[in-house]
mmCIF file as Biopython writes it, N, C-alpha, C and O atoms, coordinates in Angstrom:
data_model
#
loop_
_atom_site.group_PDB
_atom_site.id
_atom_site.type_symbol
_atom_site.label_atom_id
_atom_site.label_alt_id
_atom_site.label_comp_id
_atom_site.label_asym_id
_atom_site.label_entity_id
_atom_site.label_seq_id
_atom_site.pdbx_PDB_ins_code
_atom_site.Cartn_x
_atom_site.Cartn_y
_atom_site.Cartn_z
_atom_site.occupancy
_atom_site.B_iso_or_equiv
_atom_site.auth_seq_id
_atom_site.auth_asym_id
_atom_site.pdbx_PDB_model_num
ATOM 1   N N  . MET A ? 1  ? 31.583 -86.546  66.523  1.0 0.0 1  A 1 
ATOM 2   C CA . MET A ? 1  ? 30.839 -85.707  65.623  1.0 0.0 1  A 1 
ATOM 3   C C  . MET A ? 1  ? 30.776 -86.275  64.187  1.0 0.0 1  A 1 
ATOM 4   O O  . MET A ? 1  ? 31.774 -86.838  63.737  1.0 0.0 1  A 1 
ATOM 5   N N  . ALA A ? 2  ? 29.765 -86.169  63.518  1.0 0.0 2  A 1 
ATOM 6   C CA . ALA A ? 2  ? 29.609 -86.790  62.255  1.0 0.0 2  A 1 
ATOM 7   C C  . ALA A ? 2  ? 30.573 -86.153  61.182  1.0 0.0 2  A 1 
ATOM 8   O O  . ALA A ? 2  ? 30.817 -84.947  61.222  1.0 0.0 2  A 1 
ATOM 9   N N  . THR A ? 3  ? 31.055 -86.885  60.333  1.0 0.0 3  A 1 
ATOM 10  C CA . THR A ? 3  ? 31.964 -86.547  59.246  1.0 0.0 3  A 1 
ATOM 11  C C  . THR A ? 3  ? 31.065 -86.073  58.054  1.0 0.0 3  A 1 
ATOM 12  O O  . THR A ? 3  ? 29.875 -86.389  58.051  1.0 0.0 3  A 1 
ATOM 13  N N  . ASP A ? 4  ? 31.600 -85.321  57.039  1.0 0.0 4  A 1 
ATOM 14  C CA . ASP A ? 4  ? 30.793 -84.956  55.923  1.0 0.0 4  A 1 
ATOM 15  C C  . ASP A ? 4  ? 30.532 -86.072  55.222  1.0 0.0 4  A 1 
ATOM 16  O O  . ASP A ? 4  ? 29.480 -86.103  54.583  1.0 0.0 4  A 1 
ATOM 17  N N  . ALA A ? 5  ? 31.440 -87.225  55.197  1.0 0.0 5  A 1 
ATOM 18  C CA . ALA A ? 5  ? 31.129 -88.373  54.366  1.0 0.0 5  A 1 
ATOM 19  C C  . ALA A ? 5  ? 29.941 -89.084  55.036  1.0 0.0 5  A 1 
ATOM 20  O O  . ALA A ? 5  ? 29.148 -89.629  54.269  1.0 0.0 5  A 1 
ATOM 21  N N  . GLU A ? 6  ? 29.712 -89.155  56.311  1.0 0.0 6  A 1 
ATOM 22  C CA . GLU A ? 6  ? 28.635 -89.693  56.885  1.0 0.0 6  A 1 
ATOM 23  C C  . GLU A ? 6  ? 27.296 -89.012  56.781  1.0 0.0 6  A 1 
ATOM 24  O O  . GLU A ? 6  ? 26.246 -89.654  56.817  1.0 0.0 6  A 1 
ATOM 25  N N  . ILE A ? 7  ? 27.351 -87.609  56.641  1.0 0.0 7  A 1 
ATOM 26  C CA . ILE A ? 7  ? 26.208 -86.865  56.516  1.0 0.0 7  A 1 
ATOM 27  C C  . ILE A ? 7  ? 25.776 -87.053  55.040  1.0 0.0 7  A 1 
ATOM 28  O O  . ILE A ? 7  ? 24.593 -87.209  54.740  1.0 0.0 7  A 1 
ATOM 29  N N  . GLU A ? 8  ? 26.753 -87.033  54.153  1.0 0.0 8  A 1 
ATOM 30  C CA . GLU A ? 8  ? 26.458 -87.309  52.767  1.0 0.0 8  A 1 
ATOM 31  C C  . GLU A ? 8  ? 25.710 -88.700  52.462  1.0 0.0 8  A 1 
ATOM 32  O O  . GLU A ? 8  ? 24.775 -88.808  51.668  1.0 0.0 8  A 1 
ATOM 33  N N  . ALA A ? 9  ? 26.234 -89.685  53.172  1.0 0.0 9  A 1 
ATOM 34  C CA . ALA A ? 9  ? 25.808 -91.049  53.080  1.0 0.0 9  A 1 
ATOM 35  C C  . ALA A ? 9  ? 24.264 -91.082  53.599  1.0 0.0 9  A 1 
ATOM 36  O O  . ALA A ? 9  ? 23.417 -91.673  52.928  1.0 0.0 9  A 1 
ATOM 37  N N  . GLY A ? 10 ? 23.956 -90.478  54.722  1.0 0.0 10 A 1 
ATOM 38  C CA . GLY A ? 10 ? 22.633 -90.304  55.153  1.0 0.0 10 A 1 
ATOM 39  C C  . GLY A ? 10 ? 21.766 -89.569  54.304  1.0 0.0 10 A 1 
ATOM 40  O O  . GLY A ? 10 ? 20.611 -89.935  54.087  1.0 0.0 10 A 1 
ATOM 41  N N  . PHE A ? 11 ? 22.300 -88.493  53.787  1.0 0.0 11 A 1 
ATOM 42  C CA . PHE A ? 11 ? 21.553 -87.626  52.773  1.0 0.0 11 A 1 
ATOM 43  C C  . PHE A ? 11 ? 21.213 -88.465  51.530  1.0 0.0 11 A 1 
ATOM 44  O O  . PHE A ? 11 ? 20.092 -88.310  51.046  1.0 0.0 11 A 1 
ATOM 45  N N  . LYS A ? 12 ? 22.016 -89.292  50.994  1.0 0.0 12 A 1 
ATOM 46  C CA . LYS A ? 12 ? 21.818 -90.097  49.788  1.0 0.0 12 A 1 
ATOM 47  C C  . LYS A ? 12 ? 20.883 -91.117  50.066  1.0 0.0 12 A 1 
ATOM 48  O O  . LYS A ? 12 ? 20.108 -91.440  49.166  1.0 0.0 12 A 1 
ATOM 49  N N  . ALA A ? 13 ? 20.812 -91.825  51.452  1.0 0.0 13 A 1 
ATOM 50  C CA . ALA A ? 13 ? 19.989 -92.864  51.631  1.0 0.0 13 A 1 
ATOM 51  C C  . ALA A ? 13 ? 18.538 -92.305  51.784  1.0 0.0 13 A 1 
ATOM 52  O O  . ALA A ? 13 ? 17.549 -92.900  51.357  1.0 0.0 13 A 1 
ATOM 53  N N  . MET A ? 14 ? 18.501 -91.020  52.479  1.0 0.0 14 A 1 
ATOM 54  C CA . MET A ? 14 ? 17.070 -90.468  52.637  1.0 0.0 14 A 1 
ATOM 55  C C  . MET A ? 14 ? 16.502 -90.020  51.332  1.0 0.0 14 A 1 
ATOM 56  O O  . MET A ? 14 ? 15.285 -89.994  51.150  1.0 0.0 14 A 1 
ATOM 57  N N  . ARG A ? 15 ? 17.473 -89.625  50.309  1.0 0.0 15 A 1 
ATOM 58  C CA . ARG A ? 15 ? 16.976 -89.180  49.020  1.0 0.0 15 A 1 
ATOM 59  C C  . ARG A ? 15 ? 16.502 -90.209  48.243  1.0 0.0 15 A 1 
ATOM 60  O O  . ARG A ? 15 ? 15.736 -89.992  47.305  1.0 0.0 15 A 1 
ATOM 61  N N  . ALA A ? 16 ? 16.918 -91.407  48.569  1.0 0.0 16 A 1 
ATOM 62  C CA . ALA A ? 16 ? 16.359 -92.744  47.813  1.0 0.0 16 A 1 
ATOM 63  C C  . ALA A ? 16 ? 15.080 -93.079  48.273  1.0 0.0 16 A 1 
ATOM 64  O O  . ALA A ? 16 ? 14.473 -93.919  47.608  1.0 0.0 16 A 1 
ATOM 65  N N  . ILE A ? 17 ? 14.534 -92.609  49.267  1.0 0.0 17 A 1 
ATOM 66  C CA . ILE A ? 17 ? 13.221 -93.080  49.742  1.0 0.0 17 A 1 
ATOM 67  C C  . ILE A ? 17 ? 12.192 -92.192  48.884  1.0 0.0 17 A 1 
ATOM 68  O O  . ILE A ? 17 ? 12.185 -90.965  48.789  1.0 0.0 17 A 1 
ATOM 69  N N  . ARG A ? 18 ? 11.357 -93.083  48.307  1.0 0.0 18 A 1 
ATOM 70  C CA . ARG A ? 18 ? 10.247 -92.365  47.585  1.0 0.0 18 A 1 
ATOM 71  C C  . ARG A ? 18 ? 9.274  -91.681  48.236  1.0 0.0 18 A 1 
ATOM 72  O O  . ARG A ? 18 ? 8.698  -92.250  49.164  1.0 0.0 18 A 1 
ATOM 73  N N  . THR A ? 19 ? 8.957  -90.510  47.918  1.0 0.0 19 A 1 
ATOM 74  C CA . THR A ? 19 ? 7.895  -89.755  48.817  1.0 0.0 19 A 1 
ATOM 75  C C  . THR A ? 19 ? 7.029  -89.233  47.798  1.0 0.0 19 A 1 
ATOM 76  O O  . THR A ? 19 ? 7.357  -89.135  46.616  1.0 0.0 19 A 1 
ATOM 77  N N  . ARG A ? 20 ? 5.724  -88.842  48.360  1.0 0.0 20 A 1 
ATOM 78  C CA . ARG A ? 20 ? 4.642  -88.324  47.423  1.0 0.0 20 A 1 
ATOM 79  C C  . ARG A ? 20 ? 4.655  -86.779  47.936  1.0 0.0 20 A 1 
ATOM 80  O O  . ARG A ? 20 ? 5.010  -86.366  49.040  1.0 0.0 20 A 1 
ATOM 81  N N  . GLY A ? 21 ? 4.133  -85.991  46.744  1.0 0.0 21 A 1 
ATOM 82  C CA . GLY A ? 21 ? 3.965  -84.646  47.166  1.0 0.0 21 A 1 
ATOM 83  C C  . GLY A ? 21 ? 5.193  -83.785  46.666  1.0 0.0 21 A 1 
ATOM 84  O O  . GLY A ? 21 ? 5.890  -84.111  45.705  1.0 0.0 21 A 1 
ATOM 85  N N  . GLY A ? 22 ? 5.370  -82.694  47.399  1.0 0.0 22 A 1 
ATOM 86  C CA . GLY A ? 22 ? 6.531  -81.777  47.050  1.0 0.0 22 A 1 
ATOM 87  C C  . GLY A ? 22 ? 7.912  -82.399  47.392  1.0 0.0 22 A 1 
ATOM 88  O O  . GLY A ? 22 ? 8.012  -83.334  48.187  1.0 0.0 22 A 1 
ATOM 89  N N  . LYS A ? 23 ? 8.888  -81.884  46.808  1.0 0.0 23 A 1 
ATOM 90  C CA . LYS A ? 23 ? 10.279 -82.366  46.852  1.0 0.0 23 A 1 
ATOM 91  C C  . LYS A ? 23 ? 10.834 -81.760  48.124  1.0 0.0 23 A 1 
ATOM 92  O O  . LYS A ? 23 ? 10.524 -80.609  48.431  1.0 0.0 23 A 1 
ATOM 93  N N  . VAL A ? 24 ? 11.598 -82.451  48.834  1.0 0.0 24 A 1 
ATOM 94  C CA . VAL A ? 24 ? 12.112 -81.858  50.205  1.0 0.0 24 A 1 
ATOM 95  C C  . VAL A ? 24 ? 13.495 -81.475  49.717  1.0 0.0 24 A 1 
ATOM 96  O O  . VAL A ? 24 ? 14.203 -82.185  49.003  1.0 0.0 24 A 1 
ATOM 97  N N  . HIS A ? 25 ? 13.813 -80.215  50.204  1.0 0.0 25 A 1 
ATOM 98  C CA . HIS A ? 25 ? 15.037 -79.417  49.901  1.0 0.0 25 A 1 
ATOM 99  C C  . HIS A ? 25 ? 16.282 -80.373  50.423  1.0 0.0 25 A 1 
ATOM 100 O O  . HIS A ? 25 ? 16.204 -81.046  51.450  1.0 0.0 25 A 1 
ATOM 101 N N  . ASP A ? 26 ? 17.444 -80.331  49.561  1.0 0.0 26 A 1 
ATOM 102 C CA . ASP A ? 26 ? 18.571 -81.010  49.975  1.0 0.0 26 A 1 
ATOM 103 C C  . ASP A ? 26 ? 19.106 -80.553  51.380  1.0 0.0 26 A 1 
ATOM 104 O O  . ASP A ? 26 ? 19.519 -81.356  52.217  1.0 0.0 26 A 1 
ATOM 105 N N  . ASP A ? 27 ? 19.065 -79.246  51.559  1.0 0.0 27 A 1 
ATOM 106 C CA . ASP A ? 27 ? 19.680 -78.792  52.891  1.0 0.0 27 A 1 
ATOM 107 C C  . ASP A ? 27 ? 18.857 -79.255  54.022  1.0 0.0 27 A 1 
ATOM 108 O O  . ASP A ? 27 ? 19.425 -79.394  55.105  1.0 0.0 27 A 1 
ATOM 109 N N  . VAL A ? 28 ? 17.583 -79.519  53.923  1.0 0.0 28 A 1 
ATOM 110 C CA . VAL A ? 28 ? 16.662 -80.135  54.981  1.0 0.0 28 A 1 
ATOM 111 C C  . VAL A ? 28 ? 17.120 -81.565  55.208  1.0 0.0 28 A 1 
ATOM 112 O O  . VAL A ? 28 ? 17.288 -81.976  56.356  1.0 0.0 28 A 1 
ATOM 113 N N  . LEU A ? 29 ? 17.319 -82.300  54.196  1.0 0.0 29 A 1 
ATOM 114 C CA . LEU A ? 29 ? 17.708 -83.718  54.318  1.0 0.0 29 A 1 
ATOM 115 C C  . LEU A ? 29 ? 19.059 -83.768  54.905  1.0 0.0 29 A 1 
ATOM 116 O O  . LEU A ? 29 ? 19.317 -84.660  55.713  1.0 0.0 29 A 1 
ATOM 117 N N  . ARG A ? 30 ? 20.007 -82.834  54.554  1.0 0.0 30 A 1 
ATOM 118 C CA . ARG A ? 30 ? 21.287 -82.889  55.112  1.0 0.0 30 A 1 
ATOM 119 C C  . ARG A ? 30 ? 21.137 -82.595  56.765  1.0 0.0 30 A 1 
ATOM 120 O O  . ARG A ? 30 ? 21.823 -83.218  57.575  1.0 0.0 30 A 1 
ATOM 121 N N  . ALA A ? 31 ? 20.262 -81.681  57.125  1.0 0.0 31 A 1 
ATOM 122 C CA . ALA A ? 31 ? 20.149 -81.459  58.543  1.0 0.0 31 A 1 
ATOM 123 C C  . ALA A ? 31 ? 19.439 -82.501  59.270  1.0 0.0 31 A 1 
ATOM 124 O O  . ALA A ? 31 ? 19.636 -82.662  60.474  1.0 0.0 31 A 1 
ATOM 125 N N  . TYR A ? 32 ? 18.629 -83.215  58.610  1.0 0.0 32 A 1 
ATOM 126 C CA . TYR A ? 32 ? 18.046 -84.437  59.143  1.0 0.0 32 A 1 
ATOM 127 C C  . TYR A ? 32 ? 19.120 -85.492  59.393  1.0 0.0 32 A 1 
ATOM 128 O O  . TYR A ? 32 ? 19.215 -86.073  60.474  1.0 0.0 32 A 1 
ATOM 129 N N  . ALA A ? 33 ? 19.949 -85.724  58.326  1.0 0.0 33 A 1 
ATOM 130 C CA . ALA A ? 33 ? 21.068 -86.657  58.453  1.0 0.0 33 A 1 
ATOM 131 C C  . ALA A ? 33 ? 22.040 -86.350  59.554  1.0 0.0 33 A 1 
ATOM 132 O O  . ALA A ? 33 ? 22.533 -87.247  60.237  1.0 0.0 33 A 1 
ATOM 133 N N  . ARG A ? 34 ? 22.348 -84.917  59.744  1.0 0.0 34 A 1 
ATOM 134 C CA . ARG A ? 34 ? 23.168 -84.640  60.771  1.0 0.0 34 A 1 
ATOM 135 C C  . ARG A ? 34 ? 22.647 -84.884  62.007  1.0 0.0 34 A 1 
ATOM 136 O O  . ARG A ? 34 ? 23.338 -85.387  62.893  1.0 0.0 34 A 1 
ATOM 137 N N  . ALA A ? 35 ? 21.414 -84.561  62.178  1.0 0.0 35 A 1 
ATOM 138 C CA . ALA A ? 35 ? 20.646 -84.780  63.589  1.0 0.0 35 A 1 
ATOM 139 C C  . ALA A ? 35 ? 20.632 -86.261  63.844  1.0 0.0 35 A 1 
ATOM 140 O O  . ALA A ? 35 ? 20.940 -86.664  64.965  1.0 0.0 35 A 1 
ATOM 141 N N  . ALA A ? 36 ? 20.301 -87.099  62.895  1.0 0.0 36 A 1 
ATOM 142 C CA . ALA A ? 36 ? 20.064 -88.420  63.054  1.0 0.0 36 A 1 
ATOM 143 C C  . ALA A ? 36 ? 21.498 -89.046  63.528  1.0 0.0 36 A 1 
ATOM 144 O O  . ALA A ? 36 ? 21.515 -89.906  64.409  1.0 0.0 36 A 1 
ATOM 145 N N  . LEU A ? 37 ? 22.557 -88.636  62.984  1.0 0.0 37 A 1 
ATOM 146 C CA . LEU A ? 37 ? 23.988 -89.091  63.247  1.0 0.0 37 A 1 
ATOM 147 C C  . LEU A ? 37 ? 24.370 -88.579  64.687  1.0 0.0 37 A 1 
ATOM 148 O O  . LEU A ? 37 ? 25.027 -89.271  65.465  1.0 0.0 37 A 1 
ATOM 149 N N  . HIS A ? 38 ? 23.940 -87.397  64.966  1.0 0.0 38 A 1 
ATOM 150 C CA . HIS A ? 38 ? 24.277 -86.807  66.336  1.0 0.0 38 A 1 
ATOM 151 C C  . HIS A ? 38 ? 23.467 -87.776  67.553  1.0 0.0 38 A 1 
ATOM 152 O O  . HIS A ? 38 ? 23.993 -88.188  68.587  1.0 0.0 38 A 1 
ATOM 153 N N  . ALA A ? 39 ? 22.193 -87.982  67.157  1.0 0.0 39 A 1 
ATOM 154 C CA . ALA A ? 39 ? 21.445 -88.757  67.978  1.0 0.0 39 A 1 
ATOM 155 C C  . ALA A ? 39 ? 22.093 -90.170  68.268  1.0 0.0 39 A 1 
ATOM 156 O O  . ALA A ? 39 ? 22.138 -90.680  69.387  1.0 0.0 39 A 1 
ATOM 157 N N  . ALA A ? 40 ? 22.586 -90.725  67.116  1.0 0.0 40 A 1 
ATOM 158 C CA . ALA A ? 40 ? 23.135 -92.149  67.285  1.0 0.0 40 A 1 
ATOM 159 C C  . ALA A ? 40 ? 24.572 -91.993  68.149  1.0 0.0 40 A 1 
ATOM 160 O O  . ALA A ? 40 ? 24.955 -92.853  68.943  1.0 0.0 40 A 1 
ATOM 161 N N  . GLU A ? 41 ? 25.183 -90.949  67.906  1.0 0.0 41 A 1 
ATOM 162 C CA . GLU A ? 41 ? 26.435 -90.794  68.828  1.0 0.0 41 A 1 
ATOM 163 C C  . GLU A ? 41 ? 25.957 -90.567  70.362  1.0 0.0 41 A 1 
ATOM 164 O O  . GLU A ? 41 ? 26.689 -90.939  71.279  1.0 0.0 41 A 1 
ATOM 165 N N  . LEU A ? 42 ? 24.991 -90.087  70.557  1.0 0.0 42 A 1 
ATOM 166 C CA . LEU A ? 42 ? 24.532 -89.847  71.944  1.0 0.0 42 A 1 
ATOM 167 C C  . LEU A ? 42 ? 24.213 -91.181  72.623  1.0 0.0 42 A 1 
ATOM 168 O O  . LEU A ? 42 ? 24.652 -91.511  73.724  1.0 0.0 42 A 1 
ATOM 169 N N  . VAL A ? 43 ? 23.284 -92.019  71.737  1.0 0.0 43 A 1 
ATOM 170 C CA . VAL A ? 43 ? 23.048 -93.406  72.197  1.0 0.0 43 A 1 
ATOM 171 C C  . VAL A ? 43 ? 24.193 -94.114  72.371  1.0 0.0 43 A 1 
ATOM 172 O O  . VAL A ? 43 ? 24.263 -94.712  73.445  1.0 0.0 43 A 1 
ATOM 173 N N  . GLN A ? 44 ? 25.190 -94.230  71.564  1.0 0.0 44 A 1 
ATOM 174 C CA . GLN A ? 44 ? 26.313 -94.993  71.728  1.0 0.0 44 A 1 
ATOM 175 C C  . GLN A ? 44 ? 27.100 -94.554  73.081  1.0 0.0 44 A 1 
ATOM 176 O O  . GLN A ? 44 ? 27.533 -95.408  73.855  1.0 0.0 44 A 1 
ATOM 177 N N  . LEU A ? 45 ? 27.246 -93.243  73.296  1.0 0.0 45 A 1 
ATOM 178 C CA . LEU A ? 45 ? 27.827 -92.746  74.429  1.0 0.0 45 A 1 
ATOM 179 C C  . LEU A ? 45 ? 27.144 -93.094  75.726  1.0 0.0 45 A 1 
ATOM 180 O O  . LEU A ? 45 ? 27.775 -93.304  76.762  1.0 0.0 45 A 1 
ATOM 181 N N  . ALA A ? 46 ? 25.723 -93.151  75.626  1.0 0.0 46 A 1 
ATOM 182 C CA . ALA A ? 46 ? 25.045 -93.597  76.878  1.0 0.0 46 A 1 
ATOM 183 C C  . ALA A ? 46 ? 25.156 -94.965  77.098  1.0 0.0 46 A 1 
ATOM 184 O O  . ALA A ? 46 ? 25.265 -95.408  78.241  1.0 0.0 46 A 1 
ATOM 185 N N  . GLU A ? 47 ? 25.133 -95.821  75.913  1.0 0.0 47 A 1 
ATOM 186 C CA . GLU A ? 47 ? 25.341 -97.216  76.077  1.0 0.0 47 A 1 
ATOM 187 C C  . GLU A ? 47 ? 26.899 -97.682  76.570  1.0 0.0 47 A 1 
ATOM 188 O O  . GLU A ? 47 ? 27.100 -98.673  77.273  1.0 0.0 47 A 1 
ATOM 189 N N  . HIS A ? 48 ? 27.770 -96.938  76.157  1.0 0.0 48 A 1 
ATOM 190 C CA . HIS A ? 48 ? 29.236 -97.137  76.659  1.0 0.0 48 A 1 
ATOM 191 C C  . HIS A ? 48 ? 29.294 -96.807  78.155  1.0 0.0 48 A 1 
ATOM 192 O O  . HIS A ? 48 ? 29.918 -97.535  78.928  1.0 0.0 48 A 1 
ATOM 193 N N  . ARG A ? 49 ? 28.590 -95.617  78.597  1.0 0.0 49 A 1 
ATOM 194 C CA . ARG A ? 49 ? 28.608 -95.299  79.995  1.0 0.0 49 A 1 
ATOM 195 C C  . ARG A ? 49 ? 27.830 -96.365  80.810  1.0 0.0 49 A 1 
ATOM 196 O O  . ARG A ? 49 ? 28.264 -96.737  81.900  1.0 0.0 49 A 1 
ATOM 197 N N  . ARG A ? 50 ? 26.752 -96.828  80.318  1.0 0.0 50 A 1 
ATOM 198 C CA . ARG A ? 50 ? 25.995 -97.938  81.126  1.0 0.0 50 A 1 
ATOM 199 C C  . ARG A ? 50 ? 26.778 -99.191  81.188  1.0 0.0 50 A 1 
ATOM 200 O O  . ARG A ? 50 ? 26.777 -99.814  82.250  1.0 0.0 50 A 1 
ATOM 201 N N  . ARG A ? 51 ? 27.477 -99.654  80.127  1.0 0.0 51 A 1 
ATOM 202 C CA . ARG A ? 51 ? 28.326 -100.701 80.228  1.0 0.0 51 A 1 
ATOM 203 C C  . ARG A ? 51 ? 29.647 -100.536 81.196  1.0 0.0 51 A 1 
ATOM 204 O O  . ARG A ? 51 ? 30.044 -101.442 81.929  1.0 0.0 51 A 1 
ATOM 205 N N  . SER A ? 52 ? 30.188 -99.409  81.102  1.0 0.0 52 A 1 
ATOM 206 C CA . SER A ? 52 ? 31.212 -99.033  81.972  1.0 0.0 52 A 1 
ATOM 207 C C  . SER A ? 52 ? 30.971 -99.135  83.478  1.0 0.0 52 A 1 
ATOM 208 O O  . SER A ? 52 ? 31.769 -99.629  84.274  1.0 0.0 52 A 1 
ATOM 209 N N  . GLU A ? 53 ? 29.626 -98.546  83.815  1.0 0.0 53 A 1 
ATOM 210 C CA . GLU A ? 53 ? 29.092 -98.682  85.181  1.0 0.0 53 A 1 
ATOM 211 C C  . GLU A ? 53 ? 28.783 -100.118 85.619  1.0 0.0 53 A 1 
ATOM 212 O O  . GLU A ? 53 ? 28.872 -100.464 86.797  1.0 0.0 53 A 1 
ATOM 213 N N  . LEU A ? 54 ? 28.398 -100.982 84.578  1.0 0.0 54 A 1 
ATOM 214 C CA . LEU A ? 54 ? 28.247 -102.443 85.052  1.0 0.0 54 A 1 
ATOM 215 C C  . LEU A ? 54 ? 29.445 -103.110 85.321  1.0 0.0 54 A 1 
ATOM 216 O O  . LEU A ? 54 ? 29.542 -103.964 86.203  1.0 0.0 54 A 1 
ATOM 217 N N  . ILE A ? 55 ? 30.460 -102.716 84.516  1.0 0.0 55 A 1 
ATOM 218 C CA . ILE A ? 55 ? 31.813 -103.315 84.688  1.0 0.0 55 A 1 
ATOM 219 C C  . ILE A ? 55 ? 32.548 -102.833 85.879  1.0 0.0 55 A 1 
ATOM 220 O O  . ILE A ? 55 ? 33.316 -103.624 86.427  1.0 0.0 55 A 1 
ATOM 221 N N  . ALA A ? 56 ? 32.403 -101.571 86.373  1.0 0.0 56 A 1 
ATOM 222 C CA . ALA A ? 56 ? 32.813 -101.095 87.527  1.0 0.0 56 A 1 
ATOM 223 C C  . ALA A ? 56 ? 32.122 -101.789 88.729  1.0 0.0 56 A 1 
ATOM 224 O O  . ALA A ? 56 ? 32.766 -102.149 89.714  1.0 0.0 56 A 1 
ATOM 225 N N  . GLU A ? 57 ? 30.881 -101.949 88.616  1.0 0.0 57 A 1 
ATOM 226 C CA . GLU A ? 57 ? 29.889 -102.597 89.706  1.0 0.0 57 A 1 
ATOM 227 C C  . GLU A ? 57 ? 30.424 -104.039 89.960  1.0 0.0 57 A 1 
ATOM 228 O O  . GLU A ? 57 ? 30.597 -104.466 91.101  1.0 0.0 57 A 1 
ATOM 229 N N  . ASP A ? 58 ? 30.674 -104.762 88.847  1.0 0.0 58 A 1 
ATOM 230 C CA . ASP A ? 58 ? 31.135 -106.044 88.995  1.0 0.0 58 A 1 
ATOM 231 C C  . ASP A ? 58 ? 32.691 -106.273 89.443  1.0 0.0 58 A 1 
ATOM 232 O O  . ASP A ? 58 ? 33.191 -107.324 89.845  1.0 0.0 58 A 1 
ATOM 233 N N  . ALA A ? 59 ? 33.267 -105.110 89.278  1.0 0.0 59 A 1 
ATOM 234 C CA . ALA A ? 59 ? 34.863 -105.172 89.816  1.0 0.0 59 A 1 
ATOM 235 C C  . ALA A ? 59 ? 34.713 -104.826 91.272  1.0 0.0 59 A 1 
ATOM 236 O O  . ALA A ? 59 ? 35.529 -105.391 92.001  1.0 0.0 59 A 1 
ATOM 237 N N  . ARG A ? 60 ? 33.901 -104.071 91.823  1.0 0.0 60 A 1 
ATOM 238 C CA . ARG A ? 60 ? 33.634 -103.644 93.072  1.0 0.0 60 A 1 
ATOM 239 C C  . ARG A ? 60 ? 33.140 -104.934 93.981  1.0 0.0 60 A 1 
ATOM 240 O O  . ARG A ? 60 ? 33.661 -105.184 95.068  1.0 0.0 60 A 1 
ATOM 241 N N  . ARG A ? 61 ? 32.123 -105.688 93.437  1.0 0.0 61 A 1 
ATOM 242 C CA . ARG A ? 61 ? 31.743 -106.892 93.892  1.0 0.0 61 A 1 
ATOM 243 C C  . ARG A ? 61 ? 32.871 -107.896 94.061  1.0 0.0 61 A 1 
ATOM 244 O O  . ARG A ? 61 ? 33.066 -108.534 95.096  1.0 0.0 61 A 1 
ATOM 245 N N  . ALA A ? 62 ? 33.609 -107.981 92.931  1.0 0.0 62 A 1 
ATOM 246 C CA . ALA A ? 62 ? 34.819 -108.940 93.102  1.0 0.0 62 A 1 
ATOM 247 C C  . ALA A ? 62 ? 35.736 -108.565 94.101  1.0 0.0 62 A 1 
ATOM 248 O O  . ALA A ? 62 ? 36.253 -109.453 94.779  1.0 0.0 62 A 1 
ATOM 249 N N  . ALA A ? 63 ? 36.035 -107.300 94.309  1.0 0.0 63 A 1 
ATOM 250 C CA . ALA A ? 63 ? 36.929 -106.878 95.189  1.0 0.0 63 A 1 
ATOM 251 C C  . ALA A ? 63 ? 36.537 -106.986 96.632  1.0 0.0 63 A 1 
ATOM 252 O O  . ALA A ? 63 ? 37.356 -106.930 97.548  1.0 0.0 63 A 1 
ATOM 253 N N  . GLU A ? 64 ? 35.194 -107.149 96.797  1.0 0.0 64 A 1 
ATOM 254 C CA . GLU A ? 64 ? 34.724 -107.345 98.289  1.0 0.0 64 A 1 
ATOM 255 C C  . GLU A ? 64 ? 34.784 -108.918 98.596  1.0 0.0 64 A 1 
ATOM 256 O O  . GLU A ? 64 ? 34.761 -109.290 99.769  1.0 0.0 64 A 1 
ATOM 257 N N  . GLY A ? 65 ? 34.852 -109.734 97.666  1.0 0.0 65 A 1 
ATOM 258 C CA . GLY A ? 65 ? 34.990 -111.047 97.950  1.0 0.0 65 A 1 
ATOM 259 C C  . GLY A ? 65 ? 33.626 -111.697 98.092  1.0 0.0 65 A 1 
ATOM 260 O O  . GLY A ? 65 ? 32.626 -110.984 98.008  1.0 0.0 65 A 1 
ATOM 261 N N  . PRO A ? 66 ? 33.518 -113.014 98.303  1.0 0.0 66 A 1 
ATOM 262 C CA . PRO A ? 66 ? 32.209 -113.685 98.440  1.0 0.0 66 A 1 
ATOM 263 C C  . PRO A ? 66 ? 31.479 -113.251 99.694  1.0 0.0 66 A 1 
ATOM 264 O O  . PRO A ? 66 ? 32.095 -113.139 100.754 1.0 0.0 66 A 1 
ATOM 265 N N  . SER A ? 67 ? 30.259 -113.020 99.606  1.0 0.0 67 A 1 
ATOM 266 C CA . SER A ? 67 ? 29.509 -112.571 100.664 1.0 0.0 67 A 1 
ATOM 267 C C  . SER A ? 67 ? 28.497 -113.683 101.020 1.0 0.0 67 A 1 
ATOM 268 O O  . SER A ? 67 ? 27.838 -114.323 100.200 1.0 0.0 67 A 1 
ATOM 269 N N  . GLY A ? 68 ? 28.471 -113.820 102.367 1.0 0.0 68 A 1 
ATOM 270 C CA . GLY A ? 68 ? 27.551 -114.825 102.990 1.0 0.0 68 A 1 
ATOM 271 C C  . GLY A ? 68 ? 28.128 -115.584 103.907 1.0 0.0 68 A 1 
ATOM 272 O O  . GLY A ? 68 ? 27.475 -116.449 104.492 1.0 0.0 68 A 1 
#
């Protein structure tokens, strides 16, 4: 889960982006930052799971011994 400091850092980074037109409300930017951080966490978890599966598969192959 994203910490308040991470959300604030994301908020400040998005606020620094120059835009044209109306001003985006701060709460909207914080919500976007929170959603982006949550999405990043999900990607990291999926990548960790994928790597764990690859390691487990390599371990199973090594335990079977040489085939052929």
